[in-house]
Every structure is written in structure tokens, then in C-alpha cells.
C-alpha positions as CSV (number, residue, x, y, z in Angstrom):
1,M,95.5,-201.6,183.0
2,E,96.3,-198.4,184.8
3,A,93.5,-196.8,186.7
4,F,94.0,-193.6,184.9
5,S,96.3,-193.1,181.9
6,K,98.1,-189.8,181.1
7,S,96.2,-189.7,177.9
8,M,93.0,-189.1,179.8
9,C,94.2,-185.6,180.7
10,R,94.6,-184.3,177.2
11,I,91.1,-184.2,175.8
12,G,90.9,-180.5,175.9
13,S,94.4,-179.8,174.7
14,G,93.8,-179.9,171.0
15,R,95.5,-183.3,170.6
16,I,93.5,-186.5,170.1
17,P,94.5,-188.9,172.8
18,S,96.3,-192.1,171.7
19,F,93.6,-194.3,173.3
20,T,91.0,-192.4,171.2
21,R,92.7,-193.2,167.9
22,R,92.9,-196.8,168.9
23,G,89.3,-196.8,170.0
24,W,88.0,-195.5,166.7
25,R,89.6,-198.4,164.8
26,R,88.4,-200.9,167.4
27,R,84.9,-199.9,167.9
28,G,84.0,-197.8,164.8
29,R,81.6,-195.3,166.3
30,V,78.8,-194.1,164.1
31,R,76.4,-191.2,164.1
32,A,72.9,-191.9,165.4
33,K,70.0,-191.7,162.9
34,L,66.6,-190.2,163.9
35,K,63.8,-192.8,164.1
36,V,60.3,-192.0,165.2
37,E,57.6,-194.6,165.6
38,L,53.9,-194.2,166.6
39,V,53.6,-197.4,168.7
40,A,50.1,-196.9,170.2
41,Y,47.2,-194.5,170.1
42,T,43.6,-194.3,171.3
43,P,41.3,-196.3,169.0
44,N,39.0,-194.1,166.9
45,P,40.5,-190.9,168.4
46,V,38.4,-188.5,166.3
47,E,35.1,-190.3,167.1
48,L,36.0,-190.4,170.8
49,C,36.8,-186.7,171.0
50,G,33.6,-186.0,169.0
51,R,31.5,-188.0,171.4
52,A,33.1,-186.3,174.4
53,A,32.4,-182.9,172.9
54,G,28.8,-183.9,172.1
55,V,28.1,-184.4,175.9
56,S,28.1,-180.6,176.2
57,Y,25.1,-180.5,173.8
58,D,23.5,-183.7,175.1
59,K,24.0,-185.3,171.7
60,E,26.9,-187.7,171.4
61,E,25.8,-189.2,168.1
62,K,27.0,-187.4,165.1
63,E,26.8,-188.1,161.4
64,D,30.3,-186.6,160.8
65,Y,32.6,-186.6,163.8
66,G,35.4,-185.2,161.7
67,A,33.5,-182.1,160.7
68,F,32.3,-181.6,164.3
69,I,35.9,-181.8,165.7
70,R,37.0,-179.3,163.0
71,R,34.4,-176.8,164.3
72,I,35.4,-177.4,167.9
73,V,39.1,-176.9,167.1
74,A,38.3,-173.7,165.2
75,L,36.5,-172.4,168.2
76,G,39.5,-173.1,170.4
77,H,37.6,-175.6,172.6
78,E,40.5,-178.1,172.8
79,S,39.8,-179.7,176.2
80,V,37.9,-182.5,174.5
81,L,41.1,-183.4,172.6
82,E,42.6,-184.6,175.9
83,H,40.7,-187.8,175.6
84,A,42.9,-189.1,172.8
85,S,46.5,-190.0,173.5
86,F,49.4,-191.1,171.3
87,T,52.6,-193.0,172.3
88,F,55.9,-192.6,170.4
89,R,59.2,-194.4,170.5
90,V,62.1,-192.2,169.5
91,E,65.7,-193.0,169.0
92,G,68.7,-191.4,167.4
93,I,68.2,-188.1,169.2
94,S,70.7,-186.2,171.3
95,R,70.7,-185.3,175.0
96,A,70.6,-181.7,173.8
97,L,67.2,-182.4,172.2
98,S,65.9,-184.3,175.2
99,H,66.8,-181.4,177.6
100,Q,64.4,-179.3,175.5
101,W,61.7,-181.9,175.1
102,V,61.2,-182.8,178.8
103,R,60.2,-179.2,179.4
104,H,56.8,-180.1,178.0
105,R,54.9,-180.9,181.1
106,I,51.5,-182.5,180.5
107,C,52.8,-185.8,179.1
108,S,54.8,-188.9,180.1
109,F,58.4,-189.7,179.4
110,T,60.5,-192.9,179.8
111,Q,64.2,-192.3,178.8
112,R,67.2,-194.5,178.4
113,S,69.1,-194.4,181.7
114,Q,72.7,-193.4,181.8
115,R,72.9,-195.0,185.3
116,R,71.7,-198.4,184.2
117,V,73.1,-198.5,180.7
118,D,76.8,-198.5,179.8
119,E,77.4,-195.8,177.2
120,S,80.8,-197.2,176.0
121,R,79.3,-198.0,172.6
122,G,76.8,-195.2,172.6
123,G,75.9,-193.2,169.4
124,Y,76.0,-189.5,168.9
125,V,74.3,-186.7,166.9
126,L,76.1,-183.9,165.0
127,P,74.5,-180.6,164.0
128,P,74.3,-179.7,160.3
129,L,76.4,-176.5,160.9
130,D,74.6,-174.9,157.9
131,S,75.5,-171.5,159.1
132,L,79.1,-172.2,157.8
133,E,80.5,-172.4,154.3
134,E,81.1,-176.0,153.1
135,K,84.9,-176.0,153.6
136,K,84.7,-174.5,157.1
137,R,81.8,-176.8,157.9
138,E,83.8,-179.9,157.3
139,E,86.7,-178.6,159.3
140,V,84.5,-177.8,162.3
141,R,82.5,-181.0,162.0
142,G,85.8,-183.0,162.1
143,K,86.9,-181.2,165.3
144,M,83.5,-181.7,167.0
145,E,83.4,-185.4,166.0
146,A,86.9,-185.9,167.3
147,F,86.1,-184.4,170.7
148,I,82.8,-186.4,171.0
149,K,84.5,-189.6,170.2
150,S,87.3,-188.9,172.7
151,S,84.7,-188.3,175.4
152,F,83.3,-191.8,174.8
153,D,86.8,-193.3,175.1
154,L,87.5,-191.5,178.3
155,Y,84.1,-192.8,179.5
156,R,85.2,-196.3,178.6
157,E,88.5,-195.9,180.5
158,L,86.7,-194.6,183.5
159,R,84.3,-197.6,183.5
160,E,87.2,-200.0,183.1
161,A,88.9,-198.3,186.0
162,G,85.9,-199.2,188.2
163,V,84.0,-195.8,188.0
164,R,80.2,-196.3,188.2
165,A,78.2,-195.4,185.1
166,E,76.3,-192.7,187.0
167,D,79.7,-190.9,187.6
168,A,81.4,-191.7,184.4
169,R,78.6,-190.1,182.4
170,Y,79.7,-186.7,183.5
171,V,82.4,-186.7,180.8
172,L,79.9,-187.3,178.0
173,T,78.6,-184.4,175.8
174,N,75.1,-183.2,174.9
175,A,75.6,-185.0,171.5
176,T,75.2,-188.4,173.2
177,E,72.3,-190.4,171.7
178,T,69.3,-191.2,173.8
179,K,66.0,-193.1,173.4
180,I,62.6,-192.1,174.7
181,Y,59.1,-193.4,174.9
182,W,56.6,-190.4,175.0
183,T,52.9,-190.3,175.6
184,A,50.8,-187.2,175.1
185,N,47.2,-186.4,174.5
186,A,46.1,-184.6,171.4
187,R,45.8,-181.2,173.0
188,E,49.3,-181.3,174.4
189,L,50.6,-182.6,171.0
190,R,49.0,-179.5,169.3
191,H,50.8,-177.3,171.8
192,F,54.1,-179.1,171.2
193,F,53.6,-178.8,167.4
194,R,52.9,-175.0,167.6
195,L,56.3,-174.5,169.3
196,R,58.5,-177.2,167.8
197,L,57.3,-177.1,164.1
198,H,58.0,-173.3,164.0
199,K,61.0,-172.3,161.8
200,E,62.7,-170.7,164.8
201,S,62.7,-174.0,166.7
202,Q,66.0,-175.8,167.1
203,W,66.7,-178.0,164.0
204,E,66.8,-181.4,165.7
205,I,63.6,-181.1,167.7
206,R,61.9,-179.6,164.7
207,Q,62.8,-182.6,162.5
208,M,61.5,-184.9,165.2
209,A,58.3,-182.9,165.5
210,Q,57.8,-183.1,161.7
211,Q,58.0,-186.9,161.8
212,M,55.6,-187.0,164.7
213,F,53.1,-184.7,163.0
214,D,53.1,-186.9,159.8
215,L,52.4,-190.0,161.9
216,V,49.5,-188.6,163.9
217,Y,48.0,-186.7,160.9
218,R,47.8,-190.0,159.1
219,V,45.6,-191.6,161.7
220,A,43.6,-188.6,163.0
221,P,43.6,-185.7,160.4
222,P,40.8,-183.6,161.9
223,L,42.7,-183.3,165.2
224,F,45.7,-181.7,163.5
225,E,45.0,-180.5,160.0
226,D,44.8,-176.8,160.9
227,L,48.5,-177.1,161.7
228,R,49.5,-178.4,158.2
229,R,50.8,-175.0,157.0
230,L,53.0,-174.8,160.1
231,R,54.4,-178.3,159.3
232,E,55.1,-177.4,155.7
233,T,56.4,-173.9,156.0
234,G,57.4,-173.4,159.6
235,E,55.1,-170.4,159.8
236,P,51.7,-170.3,161.6
């Protein structure tokens, strides 16, 4: 095949390149679906944080660690929550989301590499476009989807022409799917939830935060239950 075809120069012209139309039929690209898993967490996180808090009073043994932690959280003494950590596996999210997410600092990320992984068959995420009326929404979504798919096909041509993945990735959009393992302690998680469960948060990262909250609340309610209203309404 040619190193570079003429069709590669037409992505921004309003036309869908011929190789893109062929590519859709051949590879059948699909939208990514959000999936959040809680893959590991500190055993007995409420008791551990309660025992740690009890050191301040020289009394680690408590009849009700949950009630004790609720009082500690209400007082704003959240440093003891750093002893409990939670690890998530997340897929079906966009690079637009991950650019926001990695701004959270007191935590650990491991992300799918676009240097080591060929993205020719990668997935993508589309926004709901709920600010538009239905007819206009479908029209705009179609244009966005066409452009995103054409970027994947240009990426494929570049790779077949011998361009390295680390260079070919420059043509991909923020819609490109990524996968991440994330570990954070309970205190950092609470900070994350305060920001990302809020109704003014960007829709995609808010959906992810909602799923994360549901998972950790199920295993350690006293650490997070004061944030339930924020989870349900988007308001503190």
C-alpha cells in the first residue's frame, strides 16, 4: 500500500474519506461502555480507621467503630481515614475524562498506554449532547461520530505505513477510550466525591464517581454516608 494516501488529507474537509467508509464496514467500531469495578480494598476499613483514631485517646477498643468514625468525620478529623485504601478498575472512559481525573494528586494511577498498545481497534465515548433538541442532537452526534471514526482509520493507515504508535496517536481525539487502575485512600476519595459528584461536574466523570461511591458505600458506609445526599442530588 502507499505510505500516505490522498484520502488521509481530507478528514477536516467535511467529506468522509473513502478508507473510512470501508473501515466502518470492515471493523465495525463501537462506542465504549463505562464499567467500574472495586477490585481490592483494605480489610475491615471502618474498624481499622476507628482503631487508628482511638490511639489519640489511648483507647483503640470500641464497642461500635461505625458510630465512632461518624463522630470523627463530623468533627472534620479525616486524617485517620487515610489508613483505608480502595482500588478500582475502570474501562469505557474517554481521554477527556482521564485528563481531568489525573489532576487528583494523592492517589495512584496506572493507565492503558498509547505507546505500547495499538489503538487501531480502540473504542470511543460520545457525549449525550443533552443541551440540544433531539433532531439537532442526532445530526451533531452523527458528525462527531464520523470524525472520530475517521481519526481511527487515519491512525491505522499511519501504523501500516510504519509510523510508531507513540507518534500515530497524535491524530486521535479526546473521545478515545482508555482504561485505568486507581488506588486512593478514603480521605482522598471523599475529596474526589465532593468535587466529582457535584451537579456542576462534567457528566462523564460524575457518572464514574457515582458508580465508585455506590461500591465503596456498600463495603464501608460510615466512611462515606454523609455524602449520600451529594450522590443522590448533586448538591452538598
